[in-house]
C-alpha positions as CSV (number, residue, x, y, z in Angstrom):
1,M,35.2,8.7,-12.1
2,A,31.6,7.7,-11.4
3,V,28.4,9.4,-10.5
4,T,27.5,8.5,-6.9
5,G,23.7,9.2,-7.1
6,P,21.1,11.9,-7.0
7,S,21.9,15.0,-5.1
8,F,18.9,17.2,-5.8
9,V,15.5,16.8,-7.3
10,A,13.3,19.7,-8.7
11,L,10.0,19.8,-10.6
12,Q,9.3,22.6,-13.0
13,V,5.9,23.9,-12.3
14,H,3.3,26.3,-13.8
15,D,2.6,28.3,-10.5
16,L,5.5,28.3,-8.1
17,E,3.6,29.5,-5.0
18,A,0.6,27.2,-5.6
19,S,2.8,24.2,-6.0
20,A,4.9,25.1,-2.9
21,R,1.7,25.5,-0.9
22,F,0.5,22.1,-2.1
23,Y,3.7,20.3,-1.0
24,E,3.6,22.2,2.4
25,E,0.0,21.9,3.2
26,R,-0.8,18.4,1.8
27,L,2.5,16.6,2.4
28,G,3.8,18.6,5.4
29,L,7.1,19.6,3.8
30,T,9.0,22.6,5.3
31,R,10.7,25.2,3.2
32,A,14.5,25.3,3.6
33,P,15.9,28.5,5.1
34,V,17.4,29.6,1.7
35,S,15.9,29.1,-1.8
36,P,16.9,30.7,-5.1
37,P,14.6,33.4,-6.4
38,H,13.2,31.1,-9.1
39,G,12.4,28.2,-6.8
40,V,11.3,26.9,-3.5
41,V,13.6,24.3,-1.9
42,F,12.2,22.0,0.9
43,D,14.2,20.7,3.9
44,T,14.1,17.1,2.8
45,R,16.7,14.5,3.6
46,P,18.9,13.0,2.4
47,I,18.2,14.6,-0.9
48,P,16.8,18.2,-1.2
49,F,13.5,18.5,-3.2
50,A,12.3,21.7,-4.8
51,V,9.7,23.2,-7.2
52,R,10.9,25.8,-9.6
53,E,9.9,28.1,-12.4
54,P,10.0,26.3,-15.7
55,L,13.0,26.3,-18.0
56,V,10.8,24.9,-20.8
57,D,7.3,25.5,-22.1
58,L,5.3,23.2,-19.8
59,D,2.2,23.6,-22.0
60,A,4.1,22.1,-25.0
61,S,3.6,18.6,-23.4
62,D,0.5,17.0,-21.9
63,K,2.6,14.4,-20.1
64,L,4.9,16.2,-17.7
65,G,7.7,14.0,-16.3
66,W,6.6,11.1,-18.6
67,G,8.8,8.2,-17.8
68,V,10.2,9.6,-14.6
69,V,8.9,8.5,-11.2
70,L,9.3,10.6,-8.1
71,W,9.2,8.6,-4.9
72,L,8.9,10.4,-1.5
73,Q,9.0,8.7,1.9
74,A,6.5,9.4,4.7
75,E,5.7,8.1,8.1
76,D,1.9,7.8,7.9
77,V,1.0,7.1,4.3
78,D,-2.6,6.2,4.9
79,K,-3.2,9.5,6.8
80,I,-1.7,11.5,3.9
81,H,-3.8,9.5,1.4
82,A,-7.0,10.3,3.3
83,D,-6.1,14.0,3.4
84,L,-5.3,14.1,-0.3
85,V,-8.6,12.4,-1.1
86,E,-10.5,14.8,1.2
87,H,-8.9,17.7,-0.7
88,G,-9.8,16.4,-4.1
89,V,-6.3,15.4,-5.2
90,R,-6.3,12.8,-8.0
91,I,-5.2,9.4,-6.7
92,V,-3.4,7.4,-9.4
93,T,-2.7,4.2,-7.5
94,E,-4.7,3.3,-4.3
95,P,-2.6,2.3,-1.2
96,F,-1.1,-1.1,-1.2
97,D,1.6,-3.0,0.7
98,G,4.6,-3.5,-1.5
99,P,8.4,-4.1,-1.2
100,F,8.9,-0.5,0.0
101,G,6.1,-0.6,2.6
102,R,2.7,1.1,2.3
103,T,2.6,2.8,-1.1
104,F,0.3,4.9,-3.3
105,A,0.6,7.4,-6.1
106,F,-1.1,10.8,-6.7
107,A,-1.0,13.6,-9.2
108,D,0.3,17.0,-8.0
109,P,-1.2,20.3,-9.2
110,D,0.8,20.2,-12.5
111,G,-0.1,16.5,-13.1
112,Y,3.2,15.0,-12.0
113,V,2.7,11.6,-10.6
114,V,4.3,11.2,-7.2
115,T,4.6,7.9,-5.3
116,L,4.5,8.0,-1.5
117,H,5.8,5.1,0.6
118,S,6.5,4.3,4.2
């Protein structure tokens, strides 16, 4: 038997509703019709993405997600970058053209680094 690949990705966050609003308002994600009471699942494809209440003490680490990179795909990377900058979101890597298309990285409200590419 072998694992076939990721089937679900979730970030543990300090403030569930604030993080859900960030991903809705800044990245245009849409909530899935059904989510568990401790999380918000977004209607992303092919792999569902969610934010959820923490299972660990998030304040015990100053480097959330250290060593893990979350990549999300988007249609207009430069437009999203401009909106994030306008709303004071910390940009970790400025936009550049790379092997996966137009790419940049930003920090979400909890400090997770998210890479966006076209």
